[in-house]
C-alpha positions in Angstrom: 21.0 11.9 -14.6 23.6 12.4 -17.3 23.4 10.6 -20.7 26.5 8.6 -19.7 24.8 7.4 -16.5 21.6 6.5 -18.3 23.6 4.5 -20.9 25.4 2.6 -18.1 22.2 1.7 -16.4 20.6 0.7 -19.7 23.5 -1.6 -20.5 23.3 -3.1 -17.0 19.6 -3.9 -17.1 20.0 -5.1 -20.7 22.5 -7.6 -19.6 20.2 -8.7 -16.8 17.5 -9.4 -19.5 20.0 -11.5 -21.4 21.0 -13.3 -18.2 17.3 -14.1 -17.4 16.3 -15.3 -20.8 19.3 -16.4 -22.8 22.5 -16.8 -20.8 21.9 -17.8 -17.1 25.7 -17.8 -16.4 26.4 -14.3 -17.7 28.5 -12.4 -15.2 27.0 -8.9 -14.5 29.3 -6.8 -12.4 27.7 -4.7 -9.7 27.2 -0.9 -10.2 26.4 0.2 -6.6 28.3 -0.4 -3.4 26.5 -0.7 -0.2 28.9 0.2 2.6 27.9 -0.8 6.1 30.2 1.6 8.0 29.0 0.1 11.3 26.6 -2.5 12.5 26.0 -0.5 15.7 23.2 2.0 16.2 21.9 4.7 18.6 18.3 3.5 18.5 16.6 0.3 19.7 14.1 -0.6 17.0 11.8 -3.5 17.4 12.2 -4.3 13.7 16.0 -4.6 13.8 18.6 -6.5 15.9 21.7 -4.5 15.3 21.5 -2.7 18.6 21.3 -6.0 20.6 25.0 -6.4 20.5 28.1 -4.2 20.2 30.0 -5.1 17.0 33.7 -5.0 17.5 36.6 -5.2 15.0 35.0 -3.1 12.3 37.1 -1.7 9.4 39.3 1.1 10.3 39.3 4.5 8.6 42.3 3.5 6.4 40.7 0.2 5.5 37.5 1.9 4.4 39.6 4.4 2.4 41.2 1.5 0.7 37.8 0.0 0.0 36.8 3.3 -1.7 39.9 3.3 -3.8 39.1 -0.3 -5.0 35.5 0.7 -5.8 36.8 3.4 -8.1 38.9 0.8 -9.9 35.8 -1.3 -10.3 34.0 1.7 -11.9 31.3 1.6 -9.3 28.5 4.1 -10.3 27.2 4.9 -6.8 28.1 4.4 -3.1 25.6 4.1 -0.4 26.7 4.8 3.2 24.6 2.8 5.6 24.6 0.8 8.9 23.6 0.4 11.7 23.6 4.1 11.9 26.6 5.4 9.8 26.7 8.8 11.4 27.7 7.4 14.8 31.2 6.8 13.3 33.4 9.8 13.9 35.0 9.3 10.5 31.7 8.9 8.5 31.7 12.3 6.9 35.4 12.1 6.2 34.9 8.9 4.3 32.1 10.5 2.3 34.4 13.4 1.4 37.2 10.9 0.5 34.8 9.1 -1.9 34.0 12.5 -3.5 37.7 13.3 -3.8 38.3 10.0 -5.5 35.8 10.9 -8.2 32.7 8.9 -7.1 29.9 11.3 -8.2 26.9 9.6 -6.8 26.8 9.4 -3.0 23.9 8.3 -0.8 23.2 8.2 2.9 20.8 6.0 4.8 20.1 7.4 8.3 17.7 7.4 11.2 18.1 11.2 11.2 19.0 11.5 14.9 22.5 12.9 14.2 21.6 14.8 11.0 21.7 18.1 12.7 21.9 21.3 10.6 25.6 21.5 11.3 26.2 17.8 10.4 24.0 18.2 7.3 26.1 21.0 6.1 29.2 18.8 6.4 27.5 15.8 4.6 26.3 18.1 1.8 29.8 19.6 1.5 31.2 16.0 1.2 29.1 15.6 -1.9 26.1 13.5 -0.7 23.0 14.3 -2.8 20.7 11.4 -2.0 19.1 10.5 1.4 16.8 7.9 2.9 15.5 8.9 6.4 13.7 6.3 8.4 10.4 7.1 10.1 8.3 4.2 11.4 5.2 6.0 12.7 3.1 9.1 11.9 3.2 10.3 15.5 5.7 10.4 18.4 3.6 7.8 20.2 4.0 5.2 17.4 7.5 6.1 16.1 9.2 6.4 19.5 7.7 3.1 20.7 9.0 1.3 17.6 12.3 3.1 17.6 12.9 2.6 21.4 13.8 6.2 22.2 11.6 9.0 23.5 11.9 12.2 21.5 13.2 10.3 18.3 10.2 11.4 16.2 10.6 15.1 17.0 14.3 15.0 16.4 14.1 13.1 13.1 11.2 15.0 11.6 12.9 18.3 12.6 16.1 17.3 10.9 14.1 15.9 7.9 12.4 19.3 7.4 15.8 21.0 7.4 16.9 18.6 4.7 13.8 19.2 2.6 14.5 23.0 2.9 17.8 22.4 1.1 16.5 20.0 -1.5 15.4 22.2 -4.3 18.3 24.5 -4.3 20.9 21.6 -4.3 18.9 19.1 -6.4 18.7 16.6 -3.6 16.8 13.3 -3.6 15.1 12.8 -0.3 13.0 9.7 0.6 11.2 8.8 3.8 11.5 5.1 4.6 8.7 3.4 6.6 9.0 -0.3 7.6 5.7 -2.1 7.4 5.4 -4.4 10.4 2.8 -5.8 12.8 2.9 -2.8 15.2 2.4 -0.1 12.6 0.6 -1.5 9.6 -2.7 0.3 10.4 -0.8 3.6 10.3 0.0 3.2 6.5 -2.5 5.9 5.5 -1.3 8.3 8.2 2.3 7.9 7.2 1.4 8.5 3.6 -0.3 11.7 4.7 2.8 12.7 6.6 5.0 12.1 3.6 2.8 14.4 1.5 2.8 17.0 4.2 6.6 16.9 4.5 6.9 16.9 0.7 9.0 13.7 0.6 8.7 10.5 -1.4 7.4 7.6 0.7 9.2 4.2 0.4 7.8 1.2 2.1 10.3 -1.2 3.5 9.0 -4.7 4.4 9.9 -6.2 7.8 11.8 -9.4 7.5 13.8 -11.7 9.9 15.8 -13.3 7.1 18.5 -10.6 6.6 21.6 -10.1 8.6 21.1 -7.7 11.5 17.4 -8.6 11.6 17.5 -12.2 12.8 15.9 -11.9 16.3 12.8 -13.3 18.0 11.4 -9.8 18.4 11.7 -9.1 14.6 10.1 -12.5 13.9 7.1 -11.3 15.9 6.8 -8.2 13.8 6.5 -10.3 10.6 3.2 -11.6 11.9 1.2 -8.9 10.1 -2.6 -9.5 10.4 -4.0 -9.8 6.9 -7.3 -8.0 7.6 -5.4 -5.0 9.1 -3.1 -4.9 6.1 -5.9 -5.1 3.6 -7.8 -2.3 5.3 -4.8 0.0 5.4 -4.0 -0.7 1.8 -7.6 0.0 0.8 -7.4 3.4 2.5 -4.0 4.1 1.0 -5.2 3.2 -2.5 -8.1 5.6 -2.1 -5.7 8.3 -1.1 -3.5 7.6 -4.1 -6.4 7.8 -6.5 -7.2 11.3 -5.1 -3.5 12.4 -5.1 -0.7 10.0 -5.9 2.1 12.6 -5.4 4.9 11.2 -3.2 3.2 7.8 -2.7 4.3 4.3 -3.8 3.1 3.2 -7.2 0.4 0.5 -7.6 2.9 -2.2 -8.5 4.9 -1.6 -5.3 1.7 -1.8 -3.2 0.6 -5.0 -5.0 4.0 -6.6 -4.2 3.6 -5.5 -0.6 0.2 -7.1 -0.4 1.7 -10.5 -1.4 4.9 -10.2 0.7 3.6 -11.5 3.9 2.1 -14.6 2.3 4.8 -15.3 -0.3 8.1 -14.1 1.0 10.2 -15.1 -2.1 7.8 -14.3 -5.0 10.1 -16.2 -7.2 8.5 -15.1 -10.5 10.3 -11.7 -10.0 14.1 -12.1 -10.5 16.4 -10.4 -7.9 18.0 -7.5 -9.7 19.1 -6.1 -6.3 21.6 -9.0 -5.8 23.2 -8.2 -9.2 23.2 -4.4 -8.8 24.7 -4.2 -5.3 28.2 -5.0 -3.9 27.9 -5.1 -0.2 30.8 -4.5 2.1 30.0 -5.2 5.7 31.4 -3.4 8.7 34.1 -6.1 9.4 35.0 -6.4 5.7 32.8 -9.3 4.6 31.8 -9.0 0.9 28.6 -10.2 -0.8 25.6 -9.1 -2.9 22.7 -10.3 -0.9 20.9 -9.1 2.2 19.8 -12.6 3.4 22.8 -14.8 2.7 25.9 -14.4 4.7 29.0 -13.6 2.7 32.1 -15.9 2.9 34.7 -13.6 1.3 36.4 -10.7 3.1 38.2 -7.6 1.8 40.8 -8.2 4.6 42.0 -11.2 2.7 41.3 -10.6 -1.0 40.7 -7.5 -3.2 37.2 -6.6 -4.3 38.1 -7.3 -7.9 39.3 -10.8 -7.0 36.1 -11.5 -5.0 33.7 -10.2 -7.7 35.4 -12.1 -10.5 35.9 -15.3 -8.7 33.9 -18.4 -10.0 32.2 -18.9 -6.6 30.9 -15.3 -6.6 29.5 -15.7 -10.2 27.8 -19.1 -9.4 26.3 -17.7 -6.2 25.0 -14.6 -7.8 23.4 -16.5 -10.7 21.6 -18.5 -8.1 20.5 -15.4 -6.2 19.2 -13.8 -9.4 16.9 -16.8 -9.8 15.8 -16.4 -6.2 17.1 -19.7 -5.1 17.2 -18.2 -1.7 15.4 -17.8 1.6 13.6 -14.6 0.4 13.6 -11.2 2.1 11.8 -8.5 0.0 14.7 -6.1 0.2 14.5 -3.4 -2.4 11.6 -5.1 -4.1 10.8 -1.8 -5.8 14.1 -2.0 -7.8 13.2 -5.6 -8.9 9.9 -4.3 -10.1 11.2 -1.2 -11.9 13.1 -3.1 -14.6 10.0 -5.1 -15.5 8.1 -3.4 -18.4 4.9 -5.1 -17.4 4.7 -3.3 -14.1 4.5 0.1 -15.9 1.6 -1.3 -17.9 -0.1 -2.4 -14.7 0.4 1.1 -13.2 -1.2 2.7 -16.3 -4.2 0.3 -16.1 -4.6 1.2 -12.4 -4.6 4.9 -13.2 -7.3 4.2 -15.8 -9.4 2.4 -13.2 -8.9 -1.1 -14.7 -6.9 -2.5 -11.8 -7.3 -2.4 -8.0 -5.5 -3.8 -5.0 -8.7 -5.5 -4.0 -8.6 -8.0 -6.9 
């Protein structure tokens, strides 16, 4: 990360500290744009509802190109391309390339990996993407394919992930494997950690929720019923693994948050930096900054600058920062990383003075 990038992030999180402690109404403009290129998907995951309907009327190529131009004017630091599954859009790589040509230097892709073939990967890398999250929800084909609703998905995704890892060091890529903790796979936490270490990728633990858009289905609600004893047993084994070799594994503070997620969804003592950092543009143009609260503005009616600087946006985002919300746990790790106390807790854990068991 360049000195300029570091300075921008330092100023952003410094302003958040001021907002939390001194000036609750302080307006903090977002630095990252989360672009939901499509709500549609090529898998049928039990932890997500985006595949249960076919979303129509999504932004056209030219509308997305205009969104990217507006993001440049807003001085957005990073653009995340996500979905649904973004790579099912024929123009996805072209939009990534357009973002690069406009001068957006930090580009990220969230994908289930099914379409990230070596040929497509070459195009994505050529378009300037240098950061990837690849979703794997089980350590074996039996578990992953059942959760993802497609036979052969595990083999396809892990093969494509290995190809991506082969390119990582030479190109300086950031590659993360995302595993969503839910009822049907919680006992596989230690095995997925071992897989991440075997693949040589950082493991990130998403937390299943039925509060966010695209996830509000009865089947997803069922997946939130994680049995506490199974969670505790899996975390105990994962913690023992991390004490032997913590490379590529979530830090102690993240695991402690996970342990509390299924009993306290909001965890209101931790402000939501995610809602301040992200500007979310949905597939049909709706604009917001929160995963769990539906946006009311749309880029088809107003510019991004007008939306972000509007009084109603500022009021809502001050409320979301305080977690006056339904709760979701989305990107909890970001919310933890700007809290100095979590780093002290991690050091105490490494010294053997803390444990997930207490």
